N, C-alpha and C positions, 0 to 999 in steps of 0.2 A: 828704368829709373830716370828721374827728372834730373837733369845737369845744365847749371850755368856756369859756362867756362869765360873768364875773363882773362884778357891779355892788353898789353899796351902801357902799362904805367912805366914808370921811370923818373929819372932826376932832369930838371931842365931849369934854364935860367928863368927869370921875371920877363915877361914879354914874349916867352917862346909859346910853342904849339906842342900837343900831344893828340893822340887819338886813342882812344879805348874801344875796345871791341868785345861782345859777349856774344858767344854761340851757346845758341840754347837746344835744348830737346825739342825735336819735331813737334812731338805730342801736345807740347803746350803753347809753341810759339804764336800759333795763328789766332789763338784765343787768349791771349793776353795783353794786358796793358805792361809794357817793359818799362822800366826806368833804371836810372842812375841813383844812387846815394853815396854820401862821402861823410867819414868821420875822421874828425880831426883829434888830435891826442888829447884825452881827458873830455872830450865833448861827445854829446850825443850825435846820432846818426842821423843825417838830415838828408832830405830829398834835394836832389840837383835838377833832376829832368823827366819827363816822363813822355810817353809817346802810344798812342792808341793803335790797333791793327790797321785802321783804316789813315792813319798818319797825323791824327792832332797831336799836338805838343802841349807841354806847359813846363815852365822853368822857374826855377827860384830867381827872386828879384837880384840875387847878387851876379849870376851868370849869365843875364839877359845881354845879348849882344855880343856875347863872347863865346859861348858855347852854342853847340848845335846838336842836337840827338836826332838819330835816323834809324830806320831799319830797312832790312833787306829780307822780304820775306821769303825769296826764293833761297837764301842762304840760312834761313833763321838765326840771323845775327842783328844786332844790336850794337850801334856804334855812339860814341861821343866824342866831336871833335872839340877840341879845347885850345883857343886861341887867348893871347893876351894873358898869359897865366900870371897871377900873382902869389905871393908868398901863402896869403890866406887860403889858396886853393889846396896848400899841401893836406893831404890826409889818406885814407885806404878808402877806395872808389870800390862800390859793391853794386853788382848788377842784381836786378829785382824783376819778377815776374808776378803779376797778379792776375790769376786766370778769372776772367770775369763773369758775374753772377753768381761767383762762388766766393768762399773765405779761402780758398787755396792760394799760397804764395811762397816762393821760392826765392833763394838766396844765392848768390855765387861767391868764391872763398875770398875774394876781396882783390885789390890790386893795388899797388903803394904808388902814389903820385907825390913828388917833391918839387916844390918850386922855390929855388935859392934867389935870395936878394942881391 
C-alpha cells in the first residue's frame, strides 16, 4: 500500500520558518516526481513546488526565493523548507507523488500551516 505521511506543519508568525516533511513508500519514491500543494480555505489546491528524482525543481512564482524543496532518496523523504512566511501562505499543505510515465498519483493526508500577522 502506497503511503505519503506529512509532518511539520503548525502555527508561526509572519517572517518565521517551518520545514515540512513527507515520508513516502519506498516502492514509488525513486520513480516519482514529488511535490507540495497547498489549499487555502475556500480556494482550490495549488502547486507550490515539485522535484524530480534527479533533483530538478519547479516553484510557484509566489514562493520563489522563500521556499526550497529537496529530497533525500535514501530516506524516501521530500522536504519543503519555508522561510519568510506570509499570512497568505496559510493553508493545508499536501504531499503529492506522480509516478513518471504513468497516470498514477498519490496524495498525503495534509498538514496545516497557519501564518499569523
